C-alpha positions as CSV (number, residue, x, y, z in Angstrom):
1,X,-14.9,-5.3,-5.7
2,X,-13.7,-4.7,-9.0
3,X,-9.9,-5.0,-10.0
4,X,-8.3,-1.7,-9.4
5,X,-6.7,0.1,-12.3
6,X,-3.4,1.6,-12.6
7,X,-4.4,4.9,-11.6
8,X,-6.0,3.6,-8.4
9,X,-3.1,1.7,-7.5
10,X,-0.6,4.7,-8.0
11,X,-3.1,6.8,-5.9
12,X,-2.7,4.3,-2.9
13,X,0.9,4.1,-3.0
14,X,1.2,7.6,-3.0
15,X,-1.3,7.9,0.1
16,X,0.7,5.3,1.8
17,X,3.8,7.3,1.2
18,X,2.1,10.3,2.5
19,X,0.7,8.4,5.7
20,X,4.3,7.6,6.5
21,X,5.4,11.2,7.1
22,X,2.5,11.2,9.7
23,X,3.8,8.4,11.8
24,X,4.8,9.0,15.3
25,X,5.7,5.6,17.1
26,X,6.7,3.8,14.2
27,X,10.1,4.4,12.2
28,X,9.0,6.2,9.3
29,X,12.0,5.3,7.1
30,X,11.4,1.4,7.7
31,X,7.9,2.0,7.1
32,X,8.6,3.8,3.6
33,X,11.2,1.4,2.7
34,X,8.8,-1.5,3.2
35,X,6.1,0.3,1.3
36,X,8.3,0.9,-1.5
37,X,9.6,-2.7,-1.7
38,X,6.1,-4.1,-1.3
39,X,4.9,-2.2,-4.5
40,X,8.2,-3.2,-6.1
41,X,8.1,-7.0,-5.4
42,X,4.4,-6.9,-6.5
43,X,4.7,-4.8,-9.6
44,X,4.2,-8.3,-11.9
45,X,1.4,-9.9,-10.1
46,X,-1.2,-11.1,-12.7
47,X,-3.6,-13.0,-10.4
48,X,-6.7,-11.0,-10.0
49,X,-7.4,-12.3,-6.9
50,X,-3.8,-11.4,-5.4
51,X,-3.9,-7.9,-7.1
52,X,-7.3,-7.4,-5.2
53,X,-6.3,-8.8,-1.9
54,X,-3.3,-6.6,-1.7
55,X,-5.0,-3.6,-2.8
56,X,-7.4,-3.9,0.0
57,X,-5.0,-4.9,2.6
58,X,-3.4,-1.4,1.7
59,X,-6.6,0.4,1.7
60,X,-7.6,-0.8,5.0
61,X,-4.1,0.2,6.4
62,X,-5.1,3.4,5.3
63,X,-8.5,3.6,6.8
64,X,-7.5,1.9,10.3
65,X,-4.4,4.0,10.4
66,X,-2.7,1.2,12.2
67,X,0.5,-0.3,11.2
68,X,0.8,-4.2,11.5
């Protein structure tokens, strides 16, 4: 998979926040805070393998609809 661009990362962020609104058995505010914190902490990552790994991790979370 190629390196995600800024638009794809922003779309993933928005989709994860939308997904948090649908959660029933998990604390929605905790999940939202966690997503925001993860994106803020990883804002300055430059290693391409780390960027790809974290992006794929977010995509898989959305596809599986599970919170780990």
